[in-house]
C-alpha positions in Angstrom: 115.6 32.7 120.4 114.3 32.6 124.0 111.2 30.4 123.2 112.5 26.9 122.2 110.4 24.1 120.7 111.9 20.6 120.5 110.2 17.4 119.8 111.0 14.1 121.3 109.6 10.6 120.6 107.9 8.4 123.2 106.2 4.9 123.0 104.5 5.4 126.3 105.8 2.0 127.6 109.0 0.6 129.2 111.6 -1.1 127.1 110.6 -4.8 127.9 107.2 -3.9 126.5 108.7 -2.4 123.5 110.3 -5.7 122.4 106.7 -7.2 122.1 105.2 -4.1 120.2 103.8 -4.6 116.7 102.9 -1.6 114.7 103.5 2.2 115.0 102.9 3.3 118.6 105.4 6.2 118.7 104.0 9.6 119.9 105.8 12.9 119.5 105.9 15.3 122.5 106.6 19.0 122.0 108.9 20.4 124.8 108.5 24.1 124.9 111.2 25.8 127.1 111.4 29.4 128.2 115.1 30.5 128.2 114.5 34.2 128.8 115.9 36.2 131.6 119.5 35.1 131.3 119.2 31.9 133.4 122.3 29.9 134.4 122.5 26.2 133.5 121.1 25.0 136.8 118.1 27.3 136.5 117.6 26.1 133.0 117.8 22.5 134.0 115.0 23.1 136.5 112.8 24.7 133.8 113.4 21.8 131.4 112.6 19.3 134.0 109.3 20.8 134.9 108.4 21.0 131.1 109.5 17.4 130.5 107.6 16.0 133.6 104.4 17.9 132.4 104.8 16.5 128.9 105.2 12.9 130.0 102.2 13.3 132.3 100.1 14.2 129.3 101.8 12.0 126.7 98.6 10.1 125.9 97.3 13.1 123.9 98.2 12.1 120.3 100.3 14.5 118.4 97.9 14.7 115.5 95.1 15.9 118.0 97.5 18.7 119.2 98.2 19.8 115.6 94.5 19.8 114.8 93.7 21.9 117.9 96.6 24.5 117.4 95.9 24.8 113.6 99.6 25.9 112.7 100.4 26.8 109.1 100.8 23.6 107.2 103.5 22.9 104.8 104.6 19.5 103.5 108.2 20.4 103.6 108.5 20.6 107.4 106.9 19.2 110.6 104.0 21.5 111.8 105.0 22.3 115.4 108.8 21.5 115.6 111.6 20.9 113.2 114.3 19.7 115.7 114.0 16.4 117.5 115.9 15.2 120.7 115.9 11.5 121.1 117.4 10.2 124.4 117.8 6.5 124.9 119.0 6.2 128.4 118.6 2.5 129.7 118.7 2.5 133.4 120.6 -0.7 134.3 123.9 -2.4 132.9 124.4 -3.1 129.3 123.4 -6.8 129.9 119.7 -5.7 130.3 119.7 -3.6 127.1 117.5 -4.9 124.4 119.2 -6.0 121.2 119.1 -3.0 119.1 118.6 -5.3 116.0 115.2 -6.3 117.6 114.1 -2.7 118.2 111.6 -1.6 115.6 113.3 0.7 113.0 110.7 3.5 113.5 112.1 4.0 117.0 115.7 4.4 115.8 115.0 6.4 112.7 111.9 8.5 113.6 114.1 11.6 113.4 114.4 11.3 109.6 111.2 13.2 109.2 112.7 16.3 111.0 115.1 18.9 109.7 117.6 18.0 112.4 117.7 15.3 115.2 120.1 14.7 118.0 120.2 11.0 119.0 121.9 10.3 122.4 122.5 6.9 123.7 123.6 6.5 127.3 125.6 3.5 128.6 128.0 2.6 131.2 130.8 4.2 129.2 129.2 7.7 128.8 127.1 9.3 126.1 127.2 8.6 122.3 125.8 11.5 120.2 124.9 11.3 116.5 123.1 13.8 114.4 120.7 13.1 111.5 119.8 16.0 109.2 118.0 17.0 106.0 120.7 17.2 103.3 118.5 19.7 101.4 119.0 22.2 104.4 122.4 21.3 105.8 125.9 20.6 104.5 128.1 18.0 106.1 130.5 20.6 107.2 127.7 22.6 109.0 126.7 19.6 111.0 130.3 18.7 111.8 130.8 22.2 113.2 127.5 22.0 115.2 128.7 18.8 116.8 131.8 20.7 118.0 129.6 23.5 119.2 127.5 21.0 121.3 130.7 19.5 122.9 132.1 22.9 123.6 128.8 24.0 125.2 128.8 20.9 127.4 132.3 21.5 128.5 131.5 25.1 129.4 128.5 23.9 131.5 130.7 21.6 133.4 133.3 24.3 134.1 130.7 26.8 135.4 127.1 25.5 135.8 125.8 28.8 137.1 127.1 31.0 134.3 124.2 32.5 132.2 123.7 30.4 129.3 124.1 33.4 126.9 127.7 33.7 127.9 128.5 30.0 127.8 131.1 29.2 125.0 129.8 27.8 121.7 132.7 28.3 119.3 135.9 26.3 119.5 139.1 28.3 120.0 140.0 27.7 116.4 136.7 29.0 115.1 136.7 32.0 117.3 140.3 33.0 116.0 139.1 32.4 112.4 136.0 34.7 112.8 137.6 37.5 114.9 141.1 37.5 113.5 141.6 35.6 110.2 138.5 37.0 108.6 139.8 40.5 109.3 143.4 39.7 108.6 143.7 42.2 105.8 143.0 45.1 108.1 145.6 47.9 107.5 145.9 51.6 108.0 146.6 54.3 105.3 148.4 57.5 105.6 146.6 60.3 107.4 148.1 63.3 105.7 145.9 64.7 103.1 142.4 66.2 102.7 140.0 65.5 99.9 140.4 68.9 98.2 144.2 68.5 98.4 144.0 65.4 96.2 142.0 67.4 93.8 144.5 70.3 93.7 147.1 67.8 92.9 145.2 66.7 89.7 144.4 70.4 88.8 148.2 71.2 89.0 149.1 68.2 86.8 146.2 68.5 84.2 144.8 72.0 84.4 143.4 71.8 80.8 141.7 68.5 81.1 137.9 68.5 81.4 136.8 68.0 85.0 133.0 68.3 85.1 130.3 68.4 82.4 126.6 69.5 82.7 124.4 69.5 79.6 126.4 71.7 77.2 128.5 73.3 79.8 131.9 72.1 81.1 134.9 73.3 83.3 138.4 72.2 83.1 140.4 71.2 86.2 142.1 74.6 86.1 138.8 76.5 85.8 137.1 74.4 88.5 140.0 74.9 90.9 140.1 78.6 90.3 136.3 79.1 90.9 136.3 76.9 94.0 139.2 79.0 95.4 137.4 82.2 94.8 134.4 80.9 96.7 136.7 79.5 99.5 138.4 82.9 100.0 134.9 84.6 100.0 133.5 82.1 102.6 136.6 82.5 104.7 135.8 86.3 105.0 132.3 85.2 106.2 133.9 83.2 109.1 134.0 79.8 107.6 136.8 77.6 109.1 137.4 74.0 110.4 134.2 72.0 111.4 131.9 75.0 110.5 128.7 73.5 109.0 127.6 75.1 105.7 124.1 74.4 104.2 124.3 73.5 100.5 120.9 73.9 98.8 121.5 73.6 95.0 120.1 72.0 91.9 122.4 69.7 89.9 124.8 71.9 87.9 128.3 72.9 87.5 127.8 75.3 90.4 126.9 72.4 92.6 130.4 71.0 92.3 132.0 74.5 92.7 130.0 74.9 95.9 131.1 71.6 97.5 134.7 72.0 96.6 134.7 75.7 97.7 133.2 74.8 101.1 135.8 72.2 101.7 138.8 74.4 100.6 137.5 77.0 103.1 137.6 74.4 105.8 134.0 73.9 106.3 131.7 70.9 106.0 128.8 70.9 103.7 125.3 69.8 104.7 123.5 68.9 101.5 119.8 69.9 101.4 117.9 68.0 98.7 115.6 70.3 96.7 112.9 67.5 96.6 112.6 67.7 100.5 109.5 69.4 101.9 110.1 72.9 103.6 109.6 71.5 107.1 112.3 68.9 106.8 114.7 71.4 105.2 113.9 73.9 108.0 114.7 71.3 110.6 118.0 70.3 109.1 119.1 74.0 108.9 118.2 74.5 112.5 119.7 71.3 113.8 123.0 71.8 112.0 123.2 75.3 113.3 124.2 76.4 109.8 125.2 80.1 109.8 125.9 80.3 106.0 123.8 78.8 103.1 125.3 78.3 99.7 122.5 78.2 97.1 121.1 79.6 93.8 118.7 82.5 93.6 116.0 80.5 92.0 116.1 78.1 95.0 115.6 80.5 97.8 111.8 80.5 97.5 111.7 76.8 98.5 112.9 77.5 102.0 111.1 78.7 105.1 112.5 81.6 107.1 116.0 80.8 108.6 118.8 82.6 110.2 121.7 81.6 107.8 123.6 84.2 105.7 122.7 83.4 102.0 125.3 83.2 99.3 123.9 82.7 95.8 126.5 81.5 93.5 124.6 82.9 90.4 123.5 86.2 91.9 126.7 87.0 93.9 129.2 85.6 91.4 130.5 89.0 90.3 131.5 89.8 93.9 132.8 86.3 94.5 135.0 86.2 91.3 136.9 89.3 92.7 138.6 86.9 95.3 141.9 85.3 94.7 141.9 82.2 92.5 145.0 80.8 94.3 144.9 77.7 96.6 144.3 78.7 100.1 147.1 78.1 102.8 144.9 75.8 104.9 144.9 74.8 108.4 142.4 72.0 107.7 143.4 68.5 109.0 142.3 65.2 107.8 140.3 64.8 111.0 138.2 67.8 110.2 134.6 67.3 109.0 134.0 67.1 105.3 130.1 66.6 105.3 127.0 65.9 107.3 124.4 63.7 105.6 121.0 63.4 107.2 119.2 60.0 107.1 115.8 58.9 108.3 115.5 58.6 112.1 113.3 56.2 114.1 112.4 59.0 116.6 110.5 60.9 113.9 113.3 63.3 113.1 116.2 62.9 110.6 119.6 62.5 112.1 122.9 64.0 110.7 126.1 61.8 110.4 129.4 63.5 110.7 132.1 62.4 108.3 135.6 63.7 108.2 138.1 64.1 105.3 140.2 61.1 106.2 137.2 58.8 106.0 136.7 59.6 102.3 140.4 59.7 101.4 141.1 56.3 102.9 138.1 54.8 101.2 139.8 55.3 97.8 143.2 54.2 99.1 141.8 51.0 100.5 139.9 50.1 97.3 142.5 51.2 94.8 144.0 47.7 94.3 140.6 46.5 93.2 139.5 49.2 90.7 142.6 51.0 89.5 140.7 54.2 88.7 142.6 56.7 86.6 142.3 59.9 84.5 140.7 58.1 81.5 137.7 57.2 83.5 134.3 59.0 83.0 131.9 59.0 86.0 128.4 60.2 86.3 127.0 62.2 89.3 123.7 60.4 89.2 122.7 60.5 92.8 121.6 63.4 95.0 124.3 65.1 97.0 122.3 64.3 100.0 122.8 60.5 99.4 126.3 59.4 100.3 126.7 57.4 97.1 127.3 60.8 95.6 130.6 61.1 97.6 132.0 58.0 95.9 130.9 59.3 92.5 132.1 62.9 92.9 135.6 62.1 94.4 136.1 58.9 92.4 136.3 61.1 89.4 137.9 64.3 90.6 140.8 62.8 92.8 141.9 60.5 89.9 141.8 63.1 87.2 138.7 61.6 85.4 135.7 63.4 84.0 132.5 63.8 86.0 129.2 64.1 84.1 126.6 65.7 86.2 123.3 64.0 85.4 120.3 66.4 85.1 117.4 65.5 87.5 115.0 64.6 84.8 117.6 62.5 83.0 118.2 60.6 86.2 114.6 59.8 86.4 114.4 58.6 82.7 116.2 55.3 82.0 115.9 55.8 78.3 117.5 59.4 78.5 120.2 58.1 80.9 121.0 55.1 78.6 121.6 57.6 75.8 123.7 59.7 78.1 125.9 56.7 79.0 126.6 56.1 75.3 127.2 59.6 74.2 129.4 60.6 77.1 131.4 57.3 76.9 131.0 56.7 80.7 133.3 54.0 82.1 132.3 53.9 85.8 128.6 53.6 86.6 127.3 53.6 90.2 123.7 52.5 90.6 121.1 51.3 93.1 119.7 47.9 92.1 116.2 49.5 91.7 117.5 52.1 89.2 119.6 49.6 87.4 116.6 47.3 86.7 115.0 50.3 85.0 118.1 50.7 82.9 118.2 47.1 81.9 114.6 47.4 80.7 115.4 50.7 78.7 118.2 48.8 76.9 116.0 45.9 76.2 113.2 48.1 74.7 115.4 50.6 72.9 115.1 50.8 69.2 118.7 50.6 68.8 121.4 49.1 70.9 123.8 51.8 72.0 127.6 51.2 72.2 128.7 51.6 75.8 132.2 52.1 77.1 131.5 50.8 80.7 134.3 48.9 82.5 132.7 49.0 86.0 129.2 48.9 87.3 129.1 49.3 91.1 125.9 48.6 93.1 125.1 50.0 96.4 122.4 51.7 98.4 120.1 48.6 98.9 120.2 44.9 98.8 121.0 43.4 95.3 118.9 40.5 94.3 121.4 38.8 92.0 118.8 37.0 89.8 117.7 40.3 88.5 121.0 40.8 86.7 120.4 37.8 84.4 119.1 39.8 81.4 122.2 42.1 81.6 124.6 39.3 81.9 123.0 37.4 79.1 123.6 40.3 76.9 126.9 41.7 78.1 128.6 38.8 80.0 129.9 39.3 83.5 133.4 40.7 83.0 133.2 43.6 80.6 131.9 45.5 82.3 132.7 44.0 85.7 129.7 44.1 88.0 130.5 44.7 91.7 128.2 44.5 94.8 129.3 46.9 97.5 127.3 46.8 100.8 127.7 50.2 102.6 126.3 52.4 105.3 126.4 56.2 105.7 127.8 55.8 109.2 130.9 53.8 107.8 131.5 56.2 104.8 129.7 54.8 101.7 131.1 51.3 101.4 132.0 48.5 103.6 132.4 45.3 101.5 133.4 44.4 98.0 132.2 41.5 95.9 132.6 41.0 92.1 129.5 39.4 90.5 129.7 36.5 88.1 127.1 34.6 86.2 127.6 31.7 88.5 126.2 34.0 91.3 122.7 34.4 89.7 121.2 31.6 92.0 122.8 33.0 95.1 121.4 35.1 97.9 122.4 38.7 98.4 126.2 38.0 98.7 128.1 41.2 99.6 131.7 39.8 99.7 134.6 40.7 102.0 135.4 43.8 104.1 137.4 46.7 102.6 141.0 46.2 103.9 140.9 48.9 106.6 137.5 47.8 108.1 136.6 45.0 110.4 133.4 43.1 110.2 132.0 40.9 112.9 128.6 39.1 113.0 127.5 39.0 116.6 124.5 37.9 118.7 122.6 40.1 121.0 125.2 39.5 123.7 128.1 40.7 121.5 129.4 37.1 120.9 130.5 35.9 117.5 128.1 33.5 115.9 129.2 30.4 114.0 129.7 30.3 110.3 126.4 30.0 108.6 124.4 31.4 111.4 122.6 34.8 111.3 123.6 37.7 113.5 123.9 41.5 113.5 126.7 42.9 111.4 129.1 45.2 113.3 131.6 47.3 111.6 134.9 48.7 113.0 138.0 50.4 111.6 139.0 53.6 109.8 135.6 54.4 108.1 133.4 55.1 111.2 131.7 58.4 111.4 132.6 60.8 114.3 129.0 60.7 115.7 125.5 61.7 115.1 125.0 65.4 115.2 123.3 66.6 118.6 122.4 62.9 119.5 124.7 61.7 122.1 122.4 58.9 123.4 121.9 57.5 120.0 125.7 57.8 119.3 126.4 55.8 122.5 123.8 53.2 121.5 125.1 52.7 117.9 128.8 53.3 118.2 130.1 51.0 121.0 133.5 50.0 122.3 135.1 47.3 120.4 135.2 44.2 122.7 137.8 42.5 120.6 140.3 45.4 120.2 140.9 47.2 123.5 143.0 50.0 122.0 142.0 53.6 122.7 139.2 54.9 120.4 138.5 51.5 118.9 134.7 51.3 118.2 132.1 49.2 116.5 129.1 50.4 114.6 126.0 48.4 115.2 124.5 48.2 111.7 121.1 46.8 112.5 121.6 44.5 109.4 121.3 40.8 109.7 124.0 38.7 107.9 126.0 35.5 108.1 129.4 34.4 107.2 129.7 31.8 104.5 132.3 29.1 104.3 134.0 30.7 101.3 134.9 34.0 103.2 131.8 35.8 101.7 129.2 37.6 103.7 125.6 37.1 102.9 123.1 39.9 103.6 119.9 38.7 105.1 117.8 41.8 105.9 117.1 43.9 109.0 116.7 43.2 112.7 114.6 46.4 113.0 112.0 48.4 111.1 114.5 50.2 108.9 114.0 49.5 105.2 115.6 50.6 101.9 113.4 51.4 98.9 114.9 52.4 95.6 118.1 53.2 97.6 116.5 55.5 100.2 117.0 54.5 103.8 113.8 54.8 105.6 112.9 54.3 109.3 109.3 53.2 109.4 109.1 54.6 112.9 109.6 58.1 111.5 106.6 57.8 109.2 104.6 56.4 112.0 105.6 59.2 114.5 104.4 61.8 112.0 101.2 60.1 111.0 100.1 59.5 114.7 100.2 63.2 115.2 97.1 63.6 113.0 94.0 64.1 115.1 92.1 61.5 113.1 94.6 58.7 113.7 94.5 56.7 116.8 96.9 53.9 115.9 99.3 53.5 112.9 101.6 50.9 111.5 103.7 51.2 108.3 105.1 48.1 106.5 106.7 47.3 103.2 104.7 45.3 100.6 106.0 43.6 97.5 103.7 44.0 94.5 103.5 41.6 91.6 106.2 43.4 89.7 108.6 42.8 92.6 108.6 46.4 93.7 108.7 47.3 97.3 106.1 49.8 98.4 105.2 51.5 101.7 101.7 50.7 103.1 100.3 52.5 106.1 97.5 50.8 108.2 95.7 53.0 110.7 92.8 52.9 113.1 90.8 56.1 112.6 89.4 58.0 115.5 86.8 59.2 115.4 85.2 57.3 112.5 85.1 57.5 109.6 88.5 59.3 110.1 90.6 61.3 107.7 90.6 60.6 103.8 93.7 59.2 102.1 94.2 62.6 100.4 94.1 64.3 103.7 96.7 61.9 105.2 99.0 62.3 102.2 98.9 66.0 102.2 99.6 65.9 106.0 102.8 63.8 105.3 103.9 65.8 102.3 104.5 68.9 104.6 107.0 67.1 106.6 108.4 64.0 104.8 110.1 63.7 101.4 108.1 61.9 98.6 110.0 58.6 98.9 108.7 58.3 102.5 105.0 58.8 101.5 103.2 55.4 101.6 101.6 54.4 98.3 98.6 52.8 100.1 96.6 53.7 103.2 94.4 50.9 104.8 91.9 51.8 107.5 91.2 49.0 110.0 88.8 48.5 113.0 91.7 47.3 115.1 95.1 45.7 114.7 95.7 41.9 114.8 97.8 40.9 117.6 100.4 38.2 118.4 100.0 36.0 121.5 102.3 38.4 123.2 100.0 41.2 122.6 102.0 43.0 120.0 100.8 44.1 116.6 101.1 41.1 114.3 102.6 42.7 111.1 102.4 39.5 109.2 98.7 39.2 109.7 97.9 42.7 108.3 95.7 42.4 105.2 97.2 43.0 101.8 96.3 46.4 100.3 93.4 46.1 97.9 94.0 47.3 94.4 91.2 49.8 94.4 91.2 53.5 93.7 91.9 55.3 97.0 89.6 58.0 98.2 90.8 61.2 96.6 89.8 64.8 96.7 89.1 64.7 92.9 85.8 62.9 91.9 86.1 60.0 89.6 85.8 60.8 86.0 85.9 58.0 83.5 88.1 58.2 80.3 86.3 60.0 77.4 88.5 59.2 74.4 90.5 56.3 73.1 93.7 58.0 74.2 92.5 58.5 77.8 91.2 54.9 77.8 94.6 53.5 76.7 96.4 55.6 79.2 94.1 54.5 82.0 94.8 50.9 81.2 98.5 51.5 81.4 98.2 53.3 84.7 95.9 50.6 86.2 98.6 47.9 85.3 101.5 49.9 86.5 100.0 51.4 89.7 98.1 48.2 90.5 94.9 50.1 91.0 91.6 48.8 89.6 90.1 52.1 88.5 91.8 55.3 87.5 90.0 58.6 86.7 91.4 61.1 84.2 91.9 63.7 86.8 93.4 61.5 89.5 96.9 62.7 90.5 99.6 60.1 89.6 101.4 60.7 92.9 98.2 60.5 95.0 97.7 57.1 93.6 101.1 55.9 95.0 103.2 56.8 92.0 106.8 57.7 92.1 109.6 58.5 89.6 110.5 54.8 88.7 106.8 54.0 88.1 106.5 57.2 86.0 109.4 55.9 83.8 107.5 52.5 83.4 104.4 54.4 82.3 106.2 56.6 79.8 108.1 53.6 78.4 104.7 52.0 77.5 103.3 55.1 75.7 105.3 54.4 72.4 103.8 51.0 72.0 100.3 52.4 72.3 100.5 55.7 70.5 103.8 55.6 68.4 105.0 58.8 70.2 107.4 59.4 73.0 106.9 61.9 75.8 109.7 63.3 78.1 109.7 62.3 81.8 108.9 66.0 82.7 105.4 65.6 81.2 104.2 63.4 84.0 105.6 65.9 86.7 104.2 68.8 84.8 100.7 67.3 84.2 100.4 64.2 86.5 96.9 63.2 85.3 95.6 61.1 82.5 93.9 64.1 81.1 97.1 66.1 81.0 99.0 63.2 79.4 96.3 62.6 76.9 96.7 66.2 75.8 100.4 65.9 75.4 100.0 62.7 73.4 97.4 64.3 71.2 99.8 67.3 70.7 102.4 64.9 69.6 100.1 63.0 67.2 98.6 66.3 65.7 102.2 67.6 65.1 103.0 64.3 63.3 99.8 64.4 61.2 99.9 68.1 60.6 96.5 68.9 62.3 95.8 72.1 64.0 97.4 72.2 67.5 94.9 75.0 68.5 92.3 72.1 68.6 94.0 70.8 71.8 93.4 74.1 73.8 89.7 74.0 72.6 89.3 70.3 73.7 90.4 71.3 77.2 87.5 73.7 77.5 84.8 71.2 76.6 82.8 69.5 79.4 84.0 66.1 80.5 81.0 64.3 79.3 81.4 65.4 75.6 82.6 62.5 73.4 85.3 64.2 71.2 86.7 61.1 69.6 84.9 61.9 66.2 84.6 65.6 66.4 86.4 67.5 63.6 88.1 71.0 64.2 84.9 72.5 62.9 82.7 70.6 65.1 84.8 71.6 68.1 84.6 75.3 67.1 80.8 75.0 66.9 80.6 73.3 70.3 82.7 76.0 71.9 80.7 78.8 70.4 77.5 77.3 71.7 79.0 77.0 75.2 80.1 80.7 75.1 76.7 81.8 73.9 75.0 79.7 76.7 77.4 81.2 79.3 76.6 84.8 78.2 72.9 84.2 78.3 73.2 82.8 81.9 75.5 85.6 83.0 78.3 83.2 83.7 82.0 83.5 83.5 83.0 83.5 79.7 86.3 81.6 80.6 
C-alpha cells in the first residue's frame, strides 16, 4: 500500500493532568501518510512529522464527528476509518517523574483492544519497549511473533541506511528469507532431457500394439493402428515441408482423426496450433495469420467455417486415400526435446489473443515430475473432455497415451451434458477424470438427480483451469468420501505447462480457502511484492513461477515476453527466468499455498481464461459506445457472469442485440457478456478512476432484443418460461427470445434441460437447445416427446407451428387444428397472400 491510515489515541492534555482525569476523554486521531514515490526513511520521517503536527493541531475535532462527515461503510466488526493503532507513550523526563502506571486510567492503556492490531511503544531511559495487542479472531500468535521480528528487522535496516528507499529495506529475518526462497523450493530437481512426446507413445505402441489406445463413440484404434496412421500422416506432412518448429494449424472436431492429427504433426516435427471450432471466423483468421501457418490439418466438413487463408489444406477424411499410401513406419526424426510441440492461444489484454510456445520437454517432464504422486499406468482410462485449444487437454491426451492407457474422446454435446457424461464415465469405466470446478459442480448435480446411481471406477479426480471453492465439494465427499476416488487440486498456467502445484483434498479442507498445495518438484514458486522481494508467510503477493515448465515465449510479442518472463533474481544461472503470473497468493505455515485471486483484470469463468481488457477493446470500437467497462458478477446461484457497462454515444445508443452481434463476429461465446448495462456516466474513485465496486448490479429484466416479446401461449411454454426465468435470472422471457441472447451458455443449458423431466416427465438431449434455442422450439420438442409417449399424431406439431401466436391451442384437438389451418389457408388465398 502507498496510502497508509494509522490511528493513535490522544487525551489532549499533559500527563500531570491525566492523573486528575475522571471519565473517558481519549480521542482518536487518524494519521494518513503518503508513502508513494519510493521515499527513503529520512524523507518518510518528514512526511509523517508534517501529518502528525497537523493532526495534533486539530485534535479537538471529535473522532465521531469525523466518521459522521466521511460516512464510511459501517460494520460492527471493525473500526470505521482505521484498523491499526499506534500508541506511543514517550515521557519526556527521567523515570522519577513518570506517573504510576497503576494510577493511569485503564482506557489509556487498553484502548487498542478495540482495533485489529495495536502497537504500544513505551520509551524510557533504557530504550523502547514494544508490545502488540491483536484480535485473536484475525491473527494467530505465530503471525504476531513473526511481525514483531519484521518490525525489529525493519528498524535495524533503517539505522544501517536511513536513505535507502523504504521499499528496499529488509523486512524478513535471514532465517525466514532462507525458508521462503530455498527451503520451500528444496524439492526442485531436473529430469532427463532425452525424449520427445511422440517417442514415449511409440514405446507404448511397440510394447502393446493390440491394446486399445483411443475410443470415440463406437469407433476405436489400437496403439498399433494409431501409430501406423500417425506415421502415414507424418510422412505425408514431411513431403509438404513440415519440420522442427514449423507451426501447423489443427482445425478439427472431436474424433479419432483429431488424435491422429496431433500425433502425426508431432512425429513430422511440427508444432500444432489448435483452432477451436466454436471460435468465430475473425478470431480463427487472426490465429492462422499470426502463427504464419503454411499447412492446415482439418476435415472437409470444417472448411466452410474458415475465412480465406493462405495455408495448404490437408483434410484427413477427404485426402486419406492419398495419405495412407505413405509408410506406416516410425520416422527417423531429427526432432529434439527443445523443439516446439504446440502453440495455444489465450485471451490478451491488448484486444488480441496471444500464442504461448511450449516445447516437447515441458510436457515430458510434467509427467516425470508428478509420477511419484499419481502412478498412472496402462490400466487407466482417461477422458479427453476439454478442447484441444485448452491446455488441460495436453494433460488428458498424453496422460493416457504415454502410460499405455485408454483415451475416451468425449463428443462435444456429451461434454456439455452432465447427465450424458455421467453415463459415459460409468460405461467406459473411466479411472482418471480431469475437470474444471464449474463442470464438476454440474456433474455432482447430475449424479444427485439421476434416477439410478451409476457404478464408477474413478481413482483420481483432478481439478484445474480455475479456482476451486472447496466447500462446493461437500455433496460429493458426503457420498463418496475423500480417498476413493482421491480428489486433487492442481493450480496451473498455460505459460508454465498445464500444472504448477499439487494438493490432495480431504474432508477437513471443506472449510478452507482455495488451497493449491506445493510446487511440482521441478518448479520454483515465489510470492513477491511489486519490488520482487519475498513477502512474509501469511501475507499476499504475486505468485512467480520458475523452473523447467516455463514456455519459450509469446509468439510475435517480444515486449509482452520481456514483461512477463523476467530474469530470476534469486538464481543467477544462465537462462533462469520467472513467470509473473498475475495471481495473488500467500504461503501458509503448513507449506501450502493459498490462491487469493488476481492482481489485474484477468478472470477465469468455467475454466476459460479471459482478459476483460480484450472484451473492452473490441466493444469500444463500436461507433455507438463511448466508454466501456466489463466486470464479473456472481449471481444468486454462485455462477460468475460477465457484465458490460457502457456509456452510449449518441443516445440512445446501440441495442443489446446489436452489441452481442458485434462481439460474436470477433470473440468466442464464452467471452460474450451475459448482461449489458447502459449508464449516463461511470462512478469514479477519489483518484478519478472508474470505481468498479460502485457499478450498479445488473437488473433481472429482459434485455432489448431484436425479437418482439411474445408471451407463452400454452401450459408447456408457460412452464418452460418459468424455468428459463429462474435459471437465467431474467424477469420476463418471450417464447421467441434466443437463449444465448439472454445470456445463456452451455452450463446453463444443462441446468434448464435437467429441470424438464420434473415438469413434463420427458428428457431432451442437450442438442435440442442448440438447434432450437427458444421456448417455442423447446415446447415443440417437448410436445413431440409427449405425443410419442401418448400415441397422438405427430403431424399435429407441424400444424401447430403454422398457427398465429395469439391462438390458444391448449384445448384444440387434431380436428380443430385442421379446421383452423384450412380457414387460414382459405383466407390467405382470398387475400392473394403467400399460401405458406
